[in-house]
VMD Tcl script that builds the backbone (N, CA, C; Angstrom):
set m [mol new atoms 324]
animate dup $m
set s [atomselect $m all]
$s set {name element resname resid chain x y z} {
  {N N MET 1 A -20.533 -74.653 -6.397}
  {CA C MET 1 A -19.835 -73.736 -5.868}
  {C C MET 1 A -18.141 -74.212 -5.076}
  {N N SER 2 A -17.421 -73.372 -4.975}
  {CA C SER 2 A -16.393 -73.428 -4.413}
  {C C SER 2 A -15.969 -73.596 -2.985}
  {N N LYS 3 A -15.164 -74.427 -2.543}
  {CA C LYS 3 A -14.965 -74.553 -0.922}
  {C C LYS 3 A -14.083 -73.260 -0.652}
  {N N HIS 4 A -13.452 -72.776 -1.296}
  {CA C HIS 4 A -12.404 -71.828 -1.490}
  {C C HIS 4 A -12.797 -70.622 -1.496}
  {N N GLY 5 A -12.919 -69.274 -0.764}
  {CA C GLY 5 A -13.255 -67.881 -0.909}
  {C C GLY 5 A -12.617 -67.258 -1.688}
  {N N GLY 6 A -12.657 -66.088 -1.569}
  {CA C GLY 6 A -11.426 -65.264 -2.453}
  {C C GLY 6 A -11.565 -64.927 -3.607}
  {N N PHE 7 A -10.697 -64.588 -3.879}
  {CA C PHE 7 A -10.710 -64.410 -5.761}
  {C C PHE 7 A -10.282 -65.507 -6.552}
  {N N GLY 8 A -11.342 -65.438 -7.512}
  {CA C GLY 8 A -10.845 -67.107 -8.725}
  {C C GLY 8 A -9.640 -66.215 -9.472}
  {N N GLY 9 A -9.011 -67.294 -9.769}
  {CA C GLY 9 A -7.493 -67.448 -10.525}
  {C C GLY 9 A -6.432 -67.246 -9.345}
  {N N PHE 10 A -6.440 -66.832 -8.424}
  {CA C PHE 10 A -5.274 -66.925 -7.350}
  {C C PHE 10 A -5.060 -68.127 -6.547}
  {N N GLY 11 A -5.741 -69.485 -6.970}
  {CA C GLY 11 A -5.525 -70.681 -6.552}
  {C C GLY 11 A -4.513 -71.190 -7.000}
  {N N GLY 12 A -4.251 -72.279 -6.598}
  {CA C GLY 12 A -3.280 -73.224 -6.776}
  {C C GLY 12 A -1.897 -73.000 -6.090}
  {N N GLY 13 A -1.956 -72.223 -4.937}
  {CA C GLY 13 A -0.463 -72.226 -4.484}
  {C C GLY 13 A -0.478 -70.863 -4.366}
  {N N MET 14 A -0.626 -69.720 -5.342}
  {CA C MET 14 A -0.152 -68.686 -5.812}
  {C C MET 14 A -0.523 -68.113 -4.727}
  {N N ASN 15 A -0.293 -67.460 -3.592}
  {CA C ASN 15 A -1.107 -66.492 -2.990}
  {C C ASN 15 A -0.538 -64.965 -2.936}
  {N N MET 16 A -1.528 -64.112 -2.100}
  {CA C MET 16 A -0.963 -62.509 -2.357}
  {C C MET 16 A 0.251 -62.303 -1.806}
  {N N GLN 17 A 0.462 -63.059 -0.579}
  {CA C GLN 17 A 1.952 -62.585 -0.066}
  {C C GLN 17 A 3.083 -63.032 -1.225}
  {N N SER 18 A 3.094 -64.106 -1.749}
  {CA C SER 18 A 3.912 -64.345 -2.745}
  {C C SER 18 A 4.119 -63.359 -4.033}
  {N N LEU 19 A 3.079 -62.704 -4.379}
  {CA C LEU 19 A 3.006 -61.879 -5.558}
  {C C LEU 19 A 3.718 -60.944 -4.960}
  {N N MET 20 A 3.176 -60.459 -3.659}
  {CA C MET 20 A 3.801 -58.864 -3.475}
  {C C MET 20 A 5.338 -59.446 -3.213}
  {N N GLN 21 A 5.635 -60.268 -2.652}
  {CA C GLN 21 A 7.390 -60.726 -2.616}
  {C C GLN 21 A 7.938 -60.626 -3.856}
  {N N GLN 22 A 7.546 -60.874 -5.003}
  {CA C GLN 22 A 7.967 -61.181 -6.267}
  {C C GLN 22 A 7.875 -59.739 -6.789}
  {N N ALA 23 A 6.556 -58.827 -6.533}
  {CA C ALA 23 A 6.887 -57.510 -7.158}
  {C C ALA 23 A 7.742 -56.522 -6.574}
  {N N ARG 24 A 8.228 -56.684 -5.060}
  {CA C ARG 24 A 9.275 -56.171 -4.333}
  {C C ARG 24 A 10.639 -56.409 -4.960}
  {N N LYS 25 A 10.816 -57.329 -5.384}
  {CA C LYS 25 A 12.173 -58.463 -5.649}
  {C C LYS 25 A 12.418 -57.461 -7.050}
  {N N MET 26 A 11.252 -57.574 -8.204}
  {CA C MET 26 A 11.351 -56.997 -9.351}
  {C C MET 26 A 11.759 -55.582 -9.183}
  {N N GLN 27 A 11.115 -54.586 -8.386}
  {CA C GLN 27 A 10.901 -53.588 -8.037}
  {C C GLN 27 A 12.416 -53.431 -7.625}
  {N N GLU 28 A 13.190 -53.889 -6.897}
  {CA C GLU 28 A 14.447 -53.566 -6.487}
  {C C GLU 28 A 15.535 -53.939 -7.602}
  {N N GLN 29 A 15.132 -55.002 -8.577}
  {CA C GLN 29 A 15.814 -55.236 -9.260}
  {C C GLN 29 A 16.309 -53.994 -10.426}
  {N N MET 30 A 14.795 -53.477 -10.854}
  {CA C MET 30 A 14.525 -52.244 -11.509}
  {C C MET 30 A 15.417 -51.192 -10.923}
  {N N GLU 31 A 15.557 -50.897 -9.708}
  {CA C GLU 31 A 16.364 -49.444 -9.503}
  {C C GLU 31 A 17.768 -50.102 -9.382}
  {N N LYS 32 A 18.205 -50.972 -9.067}
  {CA C LYS 32 A 19.631 -51.526 -9.327}
  {C C LYS 32 A 20.110 -51.182 -10.660}
  {N N ALA 33 A 18.843 -51.741 -11.876}
  {CA C ALA 33 A 19.292 -51.875 -13.236}
  {C C ALA 33 A 19.540 -49.880 -13.619}
  {N N ARG 34 A 18.491 -49.530 -13.127}
  {CA C ARG 34 A 18.229 -47.725 -13.462}
  {C C ARG 34 A 19.897 -47.167 -13.068}
  {N N GLU 35 A 20.129 -47.714 -11.746}
  {CA C GLU 35 A 21.242 -46.997 -11.125}
  {C C GLU 35 A 22.707 -47.559 -11.878}
  {N N GLU 36 A 22.789 -48.611 -12.218}
  {CA C GLU 36 A 23.796 -48.841 -13.090}
  {C C GLU 36 A 23.682 -48.452 -14.723}
  {N N LEU 37 A 22.629 -48.552 -15.202}
  {CA C LEU 37 A 22.557 -47.282 -16.752}
  {C C LEU 37 A 22.787 -46.167 -16.317}
  {N N GLU 38 A 22.498 -45.388 -15.315}
  {CA C GLU 38 A 22.906 -43.863 -15.179}
  {C C GLU 38 A 24.492 -43.745 -14.911}
  {N N ASN 39 A 24.883 -44.752 -14.075}
  {CA C ASN 39 A 26.317 -44.165 -13.846}
  {C C ASN 39 A 27.375 -45.037 -14.484}
  {N N ALA 40 A 26.718 -45.927 -15.498}
  {CA C ALA 40 A 27.276 -46.439 -16.746}
  {C C ALA 40 A 28.552 -45.161 -17.577}
  {N N GLU 41 A 29.161 -45.490 -18.187}
  {CA C GLU 41 A 30.043 -44.658 -19.183}
  {C C GLU 41 A 30.234 -45.711 -20.390}
  {N N LEU 42 A 29.940 -45.521 -21.547}
  {CA C LEU 42 A 30.328 -46.390 -22.740}
  {C C LEU 42 A 30.840 -45.397 -23.566}
  {N N THR 43 A 31.605 -45.582 -24.883}
  {CA C THR 43 A 32.211 -44.970 -25.496}
  {C C THR 43 A 32.035 -45.290 -27.026}
  {N N GLY 44 A 32.040 -44.542 -27.743}
  {CA C GLY 44 A 32.113 -44.874 -29.295}
  {C C GLY 44 A 33.061 -43.859 -30.008}
  {N N SER 45 A 33.802 -44.530 -31.072}
  {CA C SER 45 A 34.820 -43.546 -31.583}
  {C C SER 45 A 34.511 -43.622 -32.959}
  {N N ALA 46 A 35.144 -42.799 -33.867}
  {CA C ALA 46 A 34.839 -42.794 -35.120}
  {C C ALA 46 A 36.375 -42.000 -35.962}
  {N N GLY 47 A 36.884 -42.582 -37.069}
  {CA C GLY 47 A 38.218 -41.659 -37.940}
  {C C GLY 47 A 39.131 -42.117 -36.952}
  {N N GLY 48 A 39.306 -43.234 -36.787}
  {CA C GLY 48 A 40.416 -44.152 -35.967}
  {C C GLY 48 A 40.808 -43.464 -35.051}
  {N N GLY 49 A 39.525 -42.911 -33.894}
  {CA C GLY 49 A 39.987 -42.193 -32.728}
  {C C GLY 49 A 39.915 -40.876 -32.870}
  {N N LEU 50 A 39.580 -40.228 -33.828}
  {CA C LEU 50 A 39.685 -38.905 -34.039}
  {C C LEU 50 A 38.320 -38.409 -33.104}
  {N N VAL 51 A 37.350 -38.856 -32.852}
  {CA C VAL 51 A 36.381 -38.296 -32.558}
  {C C VAL 51 A 35.810 -39.425 -31.105}
  {N N THR 52 A 35.749 -38.926 -30.189}
  {CA C THR 52 A 35.279 -39.868 -29.034}
  {C C THR 52 A 34.022 -39.655 -28.669}
  {N N VAL 53 A 33.084 -40.294 -28.123}
  {CA C VAL 53 A 31.785 -39.725 -27.122}
  {C C VAL 53 A 31.814 -40.855 -26.536}
  {N N THR 54 A 31.287 -39.946 -25.385}
  {CA C THR 54 A 30.733 -40.971 -24.098}
  {C C THR 54 A 29.270 -40.652 -23.603}
  {N N VAL 55 A 28.569 -41.966 -23.466}
  {CA C VAL 55 A 27.417 -41.815 -23.169}
  {C C VAL 55 A 27.004 -42.818 -21.952}
  {N N ASN 56 A 26.092 -42.436 -21.323}
  {CA C ASN 56 A 25.591 -43.248 -20.405}
  {C C ASN 56 A 24.971 -44.331 -20.535}
  {N N GLY 57 A 24.492 -45.553 -19.736}
  {CA C GLY 57 A 23.690 -46.689 -20.114}
  {C C GLY 57 A 22.047 -46.271 -20.751}
  {N N ASN 58 A 21.538 -45.118 -20.448}
  {CA C ASN 58 A 20.534 -44.594 -20.859}
  {C C ASN 58 A 20.425 -43.839 -22.687}
  {N N GLY 59 A 21.995 -43.818 -22.635}
  {CA C GLY 59 A 22.412 -43.045 -23.963}
  {C C GLY 59 A 22.362 -41.586 -23.952}
  {N N ALA 60 A 22.541 -40.938 -22.824}
  {CA C ALA 60 A 22.816 -39.890 -22.709}
  {C C ALA 60 A 23.933 -39.240 -22.843}
  {N N LEU 61 A 24.012 -38.316 -23.676}
  {CA C LEU 61 A 25.574 -37.909 -23.979}
  {C C LEU 61 A 26.092 -37.616 -22.700}
  {N N ARG 62 A 27.661 -37.600 -22.643}
  {CA C ARG 62 A 28.444 -37.014 -21.565}
  {C C ARG 62 A 29.410 -36.243 -21.748}
  {N N GLY 63 A 29.708 -36.597 -22.978}
  {CA C GLY 63 A 31.336 -35.898 -23.470}
  {C C GLY 63 A 31.561 -36.314 -24.685}
  {N N VAL 64 A 32.238 -35.327 -25.538}
  {CA C VAL 64 A 32.762 -35.392 -26.692}
  {C C VAL 64 A 34.250 -34.804 -26.708}
  {N N SER 65 A 35.074 -35.976 -27.207}
  {CA C SER 65 A 36.376 -35.436 -27.407}
  {C C SER 65 A 36.768 -35.428 -29.063}
  {N N ILE 66 A 37.431 -34.619 -29.275}
  {CA C ILE 66 A 37.677 -34.177 -30.322}
  {C C ILE 66 A 39.328 -33.859 -30.868}
  {N N LYS 67 A 39.850 -34.818 -31.657}
  {CA C LYS 67 A 41.449 -34.606 -31.508}
  {C C LYS 67 A 41.748 -33.270 -32.729}
  {N N PRO 68 A 42.745 -32.433 -32.426}
  {CA C PRO 68 A 42.963 -31.289 -33.146}
  {C C PRO 68 A 43.057 -31.575 -34.580}
  {N N GLU 69 A 43.869 -32.633 -34.993}
  {CA C GLU 69 A 43.854 -32.900 -36.572}
  {C C GLU 69 A 42.553 -33.295 -37.053}
  {N N ALA 70 A 41.426 -33.541 -36.158}
  {CA C ALA 70 A 40.255 -33.805 -36.982}
  {C C ALA 70 A 39.354 -32.261 -37.366}
  {N N VAL 71 A 39.762 -31.381 -37.192}
  {CA C VAL 71 A 39.191 -30.260 -36.969}
  {C C VAL 71 A 39.711 -29.401 -38.451}
  {N N ASP 72 A 39.088 -29.488 -39.433}
  {CA C ASP 72 A 39.287 -28.806 -40.871}
  {C C ASP 72 A 38.547 -27.735 -40.884}
  {N N PRO 73 A 38.880 -26.472 -41.058}
  {CA C PRO 73 A 37.808 -25.488 -41.347}
  {C C PRO 73 A 36.984 -25.827 -42.790}
  {N N ASP 74 A 37.843 -26.312 -43.495}
  {CA C ASP 74 A 37.398 -26.279 -45.205}
  {C C ASP 74 A 36.288 -27.470 -44.861}
  {N N ASP 75 A 36.337 -28.410 -44.046}
  {CA C ASP 75 A 35.536 -29.718 -44.176}
  {C C ASP 75 A 34.850 -29.880 -42.900}
  {N N VAL 76 A 33.986 -28.975 -42.799}
  {CA C VAL 76 A 33.279 -29.082 -41.098}
  {C C VAL 76 A 32.282 -30.291 -41.461}
  {N N GLU 77 A 31.561 -30.863 -42.639}
  {CA C GLU 77 A 30.980 -31.804 -42.491}
  {C C GLU 77 A 31.288 -33.090 -42.522}
  {N N MET 78 A 32.777 -33.309 -42.608}
  {CA C MET 78 A 33.472 -34.812 -42.050}
  {C C MET 78 A 33.566 -34.546 -40.625}
  {N N LEU 79 A 33.680 -33.508 -40.006}
  {CA C LEU 79 A 33.835 -33.550 -38.466}
  {C C LEU 79 A 32.229 -33.899 -37.809}
  {N N GLU 80 A 31.291 -33.182 -38.317}
  {CA C GLU 80 A 29.945 -33.435 -38.010}
  {C C GLU 80 A 29.790 -34.895 -38.034}
  {N N ASP 81 A 30.046 -35.693 -39.232}
  {CA C ASP 81 A 29.871 -37.167 -39.550}
  {C C ASP 81 A 30.461 -37.941 -38.695}
  {N N LEU 82 A 31.722 -37.304 -38.337}
  {CA C LEU 82 A 32.483 -38.566 -37.279}
  {C C LEU 82 A 31.969 -38.015 -35.766}
  {N N ILE 83 A 31.228 -37.257 -35.574}
  {CA C ILE 83 A 30.558 -36.934 -34.028}
  {C C ILE 83 A 29.204 -38.163 -34.412}
  {N N ILE 84 A 28.709 -37.667 -35.106}
  {CA C ILE 84 A 27.312 -38.666 -35.485}
  {C C ILE 84 A 27.511 -40.223 -35.417}
  {N N ALA 85 A 28.767 -40.629 -35.820}
  {CA C ALA 85 A 28.985 -41.804 -35.894}
  {C C ALA 85 A 29.738 -42.460 -34.660}
  {N N ALA 86 A 30.400 -41.751 -34.000}
  {CA C ALA 86 A 30.718 -41.962 -32.471}
  {C C ALA 86 A 29.576 -42.236 -31.804}
  {N N TYR 87 A 28.958 -40.942 -31.939}
  {CA C TYR 87 A 27.569 -41.114 -31.121}
  {C C TYR 87 A 26.733 -42.459 -31.330}
  {N N ASN 88 A 26.535 -42.999 -32.433}
  {CA C ASN 88 A 25.761 -44.073 -32.761}
  {C C ASN 88 A 26.321 -45.250 -32.215}
  {N N GLU 89 A 27.764 -45.220 -32.505}
  {CA C GLU 89 A 28.295 -46.610 -31.913}
  {C C GLU 89 A 27.989 -46.483 -30.294}
  {N N ALA 90 A 28.495 -45.615 -29.496}
  {CA C ALA 90 A 28.167 -45.692 -27.949}
  {C C ALA 90 A 26.571 -45.815 -27.671}
  {N N ALA 91 A 25.676 -45.357 -28.617}
  {CA C ALA 91 A 24.252 -45.392 -28.281}
  {C C ALA 91 A 24.231 -46.916 -28.239}
  {N N ARG 92 A 24.712 -47.624 -29.575}
  {CA C ARG 92 A 24.604 -49.149 -29.679}
  {C C ARG 92 A 24.723 -49.966 -28.338}
  {N N GLU 93 A 25.824 -49.368 -28.029}
  {CA C GLU 93 A 26.483 -50.008 -26.786}
  {C C GLU 93 A 25.769 -49.888 -25.501}
  {N N ALA 94 A 24.887 -48.547 -25.634}
  {CA C ALA 94 A 24.008 -48.272 -24.577}
  {C C ALA 94 A 22.912 -49.019 -24.447}
  {N N GLU 95 A 22.303 -49.487 -25.525}
  {CA C GLU 95 A 20.974 -50.242 -25.480}
  {C C GLU 95 A 21.406 -51.738 -25.562}
  {N N GLU 96 A 22.730 -52.021 -25.855}
  {CA C GLU 96 A 22.865 -53.571 -25.191}
  {C C GLU 96 A 23.255 -53.697 -23.961}
  {N N MET 97 A 23.570 -52.651 -23.479}
  {CA C MET 97 A 23.744 -52.789 -21.892}
  {C C MET 97 A 22.234 -52.756 -21.296}
  {N N LYS 98 A 21.428 -52.006 -21.965}
  {CA C LYS 98 A 20.022 -51.539 -21.353}
  {C C LYS 98 A 19.552 -52.804 -21.338}
  {N N ASN 99 A 19.627 -53.689 -22.291}
  {CA C ASN 99 A 18.910 -54.892 -22.702}
  {C C ASN 99 A 19.408 -55.890 -21.746}
  {N N SER 100 A 20.507 -55.839 -21.500}
  {CA C SER 100 A 21.522 -56.844 -20.466}
  {C C SER 100 A 20.975 -56.517 -19.034}
  {N N VAL 101 A 20.978 -55.729 -18.708}
  {CA C VAL 101 A 20.851 -55.393 -17.213}
  {C C VAL 101 A 19.176 -55.191 -16.446}
  {N N MET 102 A 18.539 -54.883 -17.487}
  {CA C MET 102 A 16.958 -54.855 -17.065}
  {C C MET 102 A 16.572 -56.114 -16.932}
  {N N PRO 103 A 15.609 -56.267 -15.926}
  {CA C PRO 103 A 14.738 -57.760 -15.803}
  {C C PRO 103 A 14.278 -58.042 -17.010}
  {N N ALA 104 A 14.010 -59.252 -17.585}
  {CA C ALA 104 A 12.982 -59.792 -18.611}
  {C C ALA 104 A 11.976 -59.248 -18.357}
  {N N GLY 105 A 11.075 -58.799 -19.216}
  {CA C GLY 105 A 10.077 -58.118 -19.620}
  {C C GLY 105 A 9.532 -57.282 -19.289}
  {N N VAL 106 A 10.884 -56.197 -18.905}
  {CA C VAL 106 A 10.511 -54.926 -18.405}
  {C C VAL 106 A 11.493 -53.864 -19.357}
  {N N GLY 107 A 10.602 -52.613 -19.746}
  {CA C GLY 107 A 11.257 -51.834 -20.102}
  {C C GLY 107 A 11.434 -50.442 -19.211}
  {N N LEU 108 A 12.240 -49.421 -19.989}
  {CA C LEU 108 A 12.030 -48.247 -19.363}
  {C C LEU 108 A 11.676 -47.114 -19.929}
}
mol reanalyze $m
mol bondsrecalc $m
mol representation Tube
mol addrep $m
């Protein structure tokens, strides 16, 4: 029988207070990362800057800017493709940012 009462597996110097402190610290880091992602503004562009898209760090669309010369009523499909390309670029940047600011091993 063990001399140490309590819960098996928490021996070896790892006490509950230390675990709680680590959990609080990780929670604070996650909250800070969430705020940073929500407030970030990342852009993607296509067509040499004809279309620019802005997203936050979570990839949520914040804005779209289309230069007049990108608008051709006879080729709407090109404009649609430019918007998609610009968004995809901005979304990639948002994903990279999310991966860099979140504590290791934590997903949103």
